[in-house]
N, C-alpha and C positions, 0 to 999 in steps of 0.2 A: 323071843326074836331082836325084840328093840333091844334087850340088856346087852346082848352080843355087838350089835352094832354099834353100841355107846361104849365098849369097852374095845375094839377095835378103832373106832375115830379116836379115843383117848390116849392110847398109846402109838398111832402115829405122830399124833400132835406133840405126844412127849419128846420122841424119839427126834422130830424136826427142831425142838426147842434146845433139846442136847447138841445137834448138829451147829447151829447158828451160835450157841454158846461155846463151842468149841473152838472156833475159829479165833485164833490169835491174833494180837495186834502186829506180829511179825510178818505172818502170812497178809495182812492188811497192807501194809508198808510195801510189801514186796508188789502187790498188784498195782499199787498207787505209783512206784518206781517204774513200772512196765508201761503204763499210761502215758508219763511222762518221758518218757525214750520214745514212744510211737504216738504221738498226738493226732495223726491224720489216719488212722485204722478206720479204715471204711470208707474210706475217699473213692478208690477205685471199683469200678461194679465190673463183674464179668459179663457180658452177654455173647451168649452160644449161639450157634447158627450150625447147618450140617456138616460144611467143609471149613468153616474159619469161626475164631475166636478174636469179639471185639473187646475191647476195654474201655470203659466209659469213666473218665473224669468226674465226678459230681459236684466238683467246684469250678470248672470251667463250660464245662459242656463238652470238650474234648472225646472225639472216639480215636482209639489205637488199635491197630488191627497186629496179628502176628504175622510173622512174615519170616520164611525157613531160607536159608542161603543155602549155596551147596557148599558141602562137607563141615558145617556148622549145626552142631545137633541142638544146642538152645535156640537159636532164631534171636529175633530183638523187636521191638515194638516201635513203630512209626505212626505217625500223626495221620490219620484215614481221611477224615471230614472232619469239619465245624457245623454245629448246627446253628441256624441263622438266628439271630436276636430278634 
């Protein structure tokens, strides 16, 4: 039983090494380019409630709420409250 576990662990370790080695520089450069294009990824955090969705700006602490207008399918985000400092 111990030999079987060792074989499985060795096989999975080798598979992971091949996957890491298989990543090309082109893929890495594409990911770096994407991170430069969207530097504030993760800045806005969703906060959900039963009937509303808020969005918090983690940089400033502002809360935004979604408002639907008559005839507008997408709605808009408006400043709801601001946390006290």
